[in-house]
C-alpha positions in Angstrom: 21.2 13.2 20.3 23.3 16.5 18.5 23.5 17.8 14.6 26.3 17.6 13.1 27.9 21.6 13.5 27.9 21.5 9.4 24.7 20.7 9.2 24.0 24.4 7.2 26.4 23.9 5.0 23.7 20.6 3.8 20.9 21.0 1.9 17.8 21.8 4.0 15.0 18.8 3.2 10.8 19.7 3.3 9.5 16.7 6.0 5.9 16.5 7.4 5.8 14.7 10.5 1.9 13.6 11.5 -1.1 11.5 12.6 -4.5 11.3 10.8 -7.8 9.9 11.0 -6.4 7.1 8.6 -3.9 6.0 10.9 -4.8 8.1 14.6 -8.0 6.8 16.3 -10.6 9.7 17.7 -9.5 9.7 20.8 -5.8 9.5 20.2 -6.2 12.5 17.1 -7.7 14.3 20.4 -4.9 14.2 22.3 -2.8 15.2 19.7 -4.6 18.3 18.5 -3.0 22.0 19.1 -5.8 24.8 19.9 -5.4 27.8 18.2 -4.2 29.1 21.8 -1.2 26.7 21.5 0.0 27.3 18.2 2.3 30.4 18.7 4.1 29.2 21.2 3.9 25.1 19.6 5.9 26.6 16.5 7.7 28.7 18.6 9.5 25.6 20.8 9.7 23.9 17.2 12.1 26.3 15.7 14.5 25.7 18.5 14.8 22.0 18.2 18.1 21.4 16.7 18.5 21.1 13.1 14.7 22.9 12.5 14.6 25.5 10.0 11.2 26.5 9.4 7.8 25.1 10.6 4.4 25.0 10.0 2.0 23.3 12.2 -1.6 22.5 11.0 -4.0 20.9 13.8 -7.1 20.0 13.0 -9.8 17.1 14.1 -9.0 14.8 11.7 -5.3 15.5 11.7 -2.1 17.0 13.3 0.7 17.4 10.9 4.3 19.7 11.2 6.0 20.2 8.0 9.6 21.5 9.0 12.5 22.5 6.7 15.9 20.9 8.2 19.1 19.7 6.5 19.0 15.8 7.8 15.1 15.3 8.4 15.9 11.8 9.7 17.5 13.0 13.3 14.7 16.0 14.2 12.3 13.4 13.7 12.5 11.8 17.3 13.4 15.1 18.7 10.1 16.5 16.9 8.0 13.2 18.2 9.5 14.3 21.6 8.5 17.8 22.1 4.6 17.0 21.0 4.1 13.6 23.0 5.4 16.6 26.3 4.0 19.0 25.3 0.6 16.7 24.8 0.9 13.7 27.6 1.5 11.3 24.4 4.3 9.1 24.5 7.1 8.3 21.7 5.6 5.1 20.6 2.7 6.3 20.2 3.2 9.1 18.0 5.7 6.8 16.2 3.0 3.4 16.1 -0.2 5.8 14.7 1.2 8.6 12.4 3.7 9.0 9.4 6.6 10.8 8.7 7.3 11.8 4.5 10.6 13.6 3.8 11.3 15.9 0.4 9.4 14.7 -2.6 7.0 12.5 -0.4 6.3 15.3 1.9 5.6 17.7 -0.8 3.5 15.0 -2.6 1.5 14.8 0.8 0.8 18.1 1.0 0.0 18.4 -2.4 -2.5 15.7 -2.0 -3.3 17.4 1.8 -4.8 20.6 0.3 -6.3 19.0 -2.6 -8.7 17.1 -0.2 -8.1 14.2 -1.9 -6.7 12.2 2.0 -9.4 13.7 3.4 -12.2 12.0 5.6 -14.9 13.1 3.0 -12.8 13.1 -0.9 -13.5 16.6 -2.2 -14.3 18.3 0.9 -13.6 21.8 0.8 -13.2 23.3 4.2 -9.5 21.9 4.7 -8.0 24.1 2.0 -9.1 27.6 4.5 -7.1 25.6 7.3 -3.9 25.3 5.3 -4.0 28.4 4.4 -5.1 29.7 8.2 -1.8 27.5 9.4 0.2 29.2 7.4 -1.3 32.3 7.9 -0.2 31.8 12.2 3.1 30.6 11.0 4.2 33.9 8.9 2.7 35.4 11.7 5.2 33.7 13.9 8.5 34.1 12.0 8.5 30.6 11.5 8.7 30.1 7.6 11.1 31.8 5.4 12.7 31.2 1.8 11.8 27.6 1.6 8.5 26.9 3.7 7.2 29.8 2.0 7.3 28.7 -1.8 6.4 25.1 -0.6 3.3 26.6 1.0 2.6 29.1 -2.0 2.5 26.4 -4.4 0.4 24.2 -2.4 -2.3 27.3 -2.2 -1.9 27.2 -5.9 -2.6 23.5 -6.4 -5.6 23.8 -4.8 -7.4 26.4 -6.5 -6.5 24.6 -9.6 -8.0 21.1 -8.9 -10.9 23.5 -7.7 -10.8 25.3 -10.5 -10.1 22.5 -13.0 -11.7 19.4 -11.7 -15.2 18.9 -10.3 -14.0 16.8 -7.3 -15.4 19.5 -4.8 -19.1 19.5 -6.6 -22.3 17.5 -5.5 -23.6 16.8 -1.7 -21.9 13.8 -0.4 -23.9 13.1 2.2 -27.5 12.9 2.8 -27.9 16.0 4.7 -26.1 18.1 2.2 -27.9 16.4 -1.0 -31.1 17.2 0.8 -30.3 20.8 0.4 -28.9 20.9 -3.0 -32.2 19.0 -4.0 -33.9 21.7 -1.8 -32.7 24.0 -3.8 -33.4 22.8 -7.1 -37.1 23.2 -6.5 -37.0 25.9 -3.9 -34.1 28.1 -5.1 -32.7 30.4 -3.1 -33.2 29.3 0.5 -33.0 32.5 2.1 -35.6 33.2 5.0 -37.3 30.0 4.0 -38.8 28.5 7.2 -37.5 24.8 8.0 -39.9 22.3 10.1 -37.8 19.6 12.2 -39.9 16.3 13.3 -38.0 14.4 15.5 -35.0 15.6 17.8 -31.9 12.8 16.3 -28.4 13.5 15.1 -30.0 13.3 11.4 -32.4 15.6 11.8 -30.1 18.4 13.9 -27.7 17.6 11.1 -29.9 18.8 7.8 -30.9 22.0 10.2 -27.4 22.7 10.3 -26.8 22.8 6.3 -29.6 24.9 5.8 -29.1 27.1 8.1 -25.8 27.7 6.2 -27.8 28.1 3.1 -29.8 31.3 5.0 -33.0 29.5 6.0 -34.1 31.9 8.2 -36.8 30.4 11.2 -36.9 26.9 12.4 -39.7 25.5 14.3 -39.2 21.6 16.5 -41.6 18.9 16.2 -41.4 16.3 19.1 -43.2 14.1 21.2 -41.7 15.9 24.0 -40.7 19.6 24.8 -37.7 18.5 26.8 -35.6 16.8 24.5 -35.8 18.2 21.9 -35.5 22.1 24.1 -31.7 22.3 23.8 -31.9 21.3 19.7 -34.1 24.4 19.3 -32.2 26.2 21.1 -29.2 25.8 19.2 -30.6 27.6 16.1 -33.2 29.7 18.2 -36.0 27.8 17.5 -39.5 27.5 18.0 -40.4 24.6 20.0 -43.5 22.3 19.0 -45.5 19.4 20.0 -46.2 16.4 17.4 -49.5 17.0 17.6 -49.0 20.8 16.7 -48.2 19.3 13.1 -51.7 19.6 11.8 -52.2 24.2 12.1 -48.0 24.5 12.0 -47.5 22.1 8.6 -48.5 24.8 6.4 -46.1 27.7 7.6 -43.1 25.3 6.5 -41.6 25.5 3.7 -39.3 22.3 4.0 -40.1 19.5 6.5 -36.9 17.4 7.9 -38.4 14.6 9.2 -36.1 11.5 11.3 -37.8 10.0 13.6 -37.7 6.5 15.3 -41.0 6.0 15.0 -42.3 2.4 14.2 -44.7 3.7 11.7 -46.5 7.3 9.7 -46.2 10.2 11.2 -46.6 12.6 8.6 -49.9 10.9 6.4 -51.1 12.5 2.9 -53.9 13.9 4.5 -52.0 16.4 6.8 -49.8 17.1 3.6 -52.6 17.7 1.3 -54.3 20.6 4.1 -50.9 22.1 4.2 -50.6 22.8 0.5 -54.1 23.6 0.2 -53.5 26.2 2.8 -49.8 27.9 1.3 -51.6 29.2 -1.7 -49.2 27.4 -4.8 -46.6 27.7 -3.0 -44.4 23.9 -3.0 -43.9 22.5 0.5 -40.8 20.3 -0.2 -40.3 16.9 2.5 -37.1 15.3 3.2 -38.0 11.5 4.8 -34.5 10.9 6.2 -36.1 8.4 8.7 -35.6 4.5 8.9 -38.1 3.6 8.2 -39.9 6.0 6.7 -42.2 8.8 8.3 -43.8 10.5 6.0 -46.4 9.0 3.9 -45.3 7.9 0.2 -48.5 9.3 -1.8 -48.2 12.1 -0.3 -45.6 12.8 -2.6 -48.2 12.1 -5.0 -49.9 16.1 -3.8 -49.9 19.2 -5.6 -46.8 21.6 -5.0 -45.9 18.7 -3.0 -42.3 17.8 -3.9 -41.0 14.6 -1.4 -37.9 12.8 -1.5 -37.0 9.5 1.2 -33.1 8.6 2.1 -33.1 6.3 -1.1 -33.5 9.6 -3.1 -30.8 11.4 -0.7 -28.8 7.7 -1.4 -29.0 7.6 -4.9 -27.9 11.4 -5.6 -25.0 11.5 -3.0 -23.6 7.7 -4.7 -23.9 9.5 -8.1 -21.6 12.6 -7.1 -18.7 10.2 -5.3 -18.6 9.1 -8.7 -18.2 12.1 -9.6 -15.7 13.0 -7.2 -13.3 9.7 -7.2 -13.8 10.3 -11.8 -12.2 14.4 -11.1 -9.9 13.2 -8.2 -7.7 11.2 -10.9 -7.6 14.2 -12.5 -6.2 16.6 -9.6 -3.4 13.6 -9.2 -2.8 14.3 -12.6 -2.1 17.9 -11.4 -0.5 16.5 -8.4 2.1 14.8 -10.1 3.0 17.5 -12.2 3.5 20.0 -9.8 4.9 17.8 -7.2 7.7 17.8 -10.1 7.8 21.6 -10.9 8.4 21.2 -6.7 11.1 18.8 -7.4 12.8 20.4 -9.9 13.1 24.0 -7.7 14.5 22.0 -4.4 16.7 20.6 -6.7 17.1 23.2 -8.8 19.0 25.0 -5.5 21.7 23.3 -5.5 23.6 25.7 -8.8 22.1 28.7 -6.8 26.3 28.9 -5.1 27.7 28.4 -8.6 25.7 31.3 -10.5 26.3 33.2 -7.8 29.5 33.3 -7.2 30.0 33.5 -11.3 28.2 37.0 -10.8 30.4 37.9 -8.5 33.4 37.3 -10.5 32.0 38.3 -13.2 30.4 41.7 -11.7 34.3 42.5 -9.8 36.2 42.1 -13.8 33.4 44.5 -15.5 33.5 47.3 -12.5 37.5 47.2 -12.4 37.1 47.9 -16.5 34.4 50.8 -16.1 36.6 52.0 -13.4 39.7 52.3 -16.0 37.9 53.6 -18.5 36.0 56.2 -16.6 39.1 57.5 -14.9 38.8 61.5 -15.3 35.9 60.8 -17.3 32.6 63.3 -16.8 29.7 61.6 -15.0 27.7 61.5 -17.7 30.1 59.3 -19.6 30.7 57.1 -16.3 26.9 56.5 -16.0 27.1 55.6 -19.7 29.5 52.9 -19.7 28.1 51.4 -16.2 25.1 50.6 -17.4 26.9 49.6 -20.7 28.7 47.2 -18.6 25.7 46.1 -16.8 24.2 45.6 -20.2 27.2 43.0 -21.7 27.6 40.9 -18.9 23.6 40.6 -18.6 24.0 39.4 -22.3 27.6 37.4 -21.7 25.9 35.2 -18.8 22.4 34.7 -19.9 23.2 31.7 -21.8 25.4 30.4 -19.0 23.6 30.7 -16.1 20.2 29.7 -17.7 22.2 26.5 -18.7 23.2 25.7 -15.3 19.7 26.5 -14.0 18.6 23.7 -16.4 21.1 21.1 -15.2 20.0 22.1 -11.4 16.1 21.1 -12.0 17.6 17.9 -13.5 19.4 17.1 -11.1 22.6 17.9 -11.8 23.5 20.4 -10.4 26.7 19.1 -8.0 28.1 18.2 -11.9 27.4 21.2 -13.0 28.4 23.5 -10.3 32.1 21.6 -10.9 32.6 21.7 -14.6 31.4 25.5 -14.1 33.9 25.8 -11.3 36.9 24.5 -14.0 35.5 26.6 -17.1 34.9 30.1 -15.6 38.2 29.2 -12.8 35.9 29.7 -9.8 37.7 27.9 -7.3 40.8 29.8 -7.9 38.9 33.1 -8.2 38.0 31.8 -4.1 41.8 30.9 -4.2 42.4 34.1 -5.0 40.5 36.1 -2.9 41.0 34.2 0.6 45.1 35.1 0.5 44.3 38.5 -0.9 
């Protein structure tokens, strides 16, 4: 499918081809995923696709997307699908049936939604902002972006910053584990240097430990019925491994206790918490029970300096924060609408750029001839003054015409404005004369 030889004269259009958590299974996303080592070569290969002028590739566990600039995106699409599929052992039909393709205005809005985390699995998550900046950096490093995508991605980064600063979409925990960390901070303050006891070797306990580790918790003690089951988990955090039978002796050493076993009954009693609190000299102990059924005796919450939160408490926090983020998403969409309209105006305004250049070139030429005529035989100082006067007058004379042309271009009237500018300023005649000269 060859591109038209005249494609360089056609207006550039932005497009995105991709698959994400909404359209493709985890298995397919894994097959399409491009590793950090694969990205540079893949970006350069994409640039060799006929019609492709610029490209940025974003690839994460939840989405893989190819952003491009080309004159005829609909003709470029099957070529990119073929290249992508061949490089990852995926059929072109799989990409087309489980992916999406947007061009121009829709592609711009898609990028802005992604970078604003409105298209993420978790609304408002902050990781995608850094991932897009990194994808753009790699493309710049590989010289895969130029005038168009530089402007588009820099605008996108500005949109992301606006959404982060002007809305509350990133605020508040929206996962059980992260909500536990936020509550722990409210009770204990800074978590740096705190000791965490994790009871049970399941996924929920591990996830909570990961969040607490990121928040600065320094030491981890893992309690389990059998040491072998929790050995790998403890090693991953550089933590200490203990049997559940050791809880009586070690509970007082823990500032935070996360309990997430599959036990059918109470694992941590009120008496154990009371004894641990007595040995802590008034320092609070924060208890997080994320097991179902409960691991920690609800009466333990009545112990002095013991703060107990159940999974229901955490769910309430999460639900409140999800509602807050949904409200903020409406504000974020308003920002995206505003910025996408600005970007569309910029693209449309490019239609008028050649006309403005021709206009300035023509009158620059006229000014230079007049300056040369009047400067003949004059001193160097007089010549410089005449040149300065000529530049100043030219800028003043052309300011309003070029401003109006730019405005008409941004409103989508670039072609018509170019036609009339050519008539009013005799630009076509000037080009003809130059061609005959």
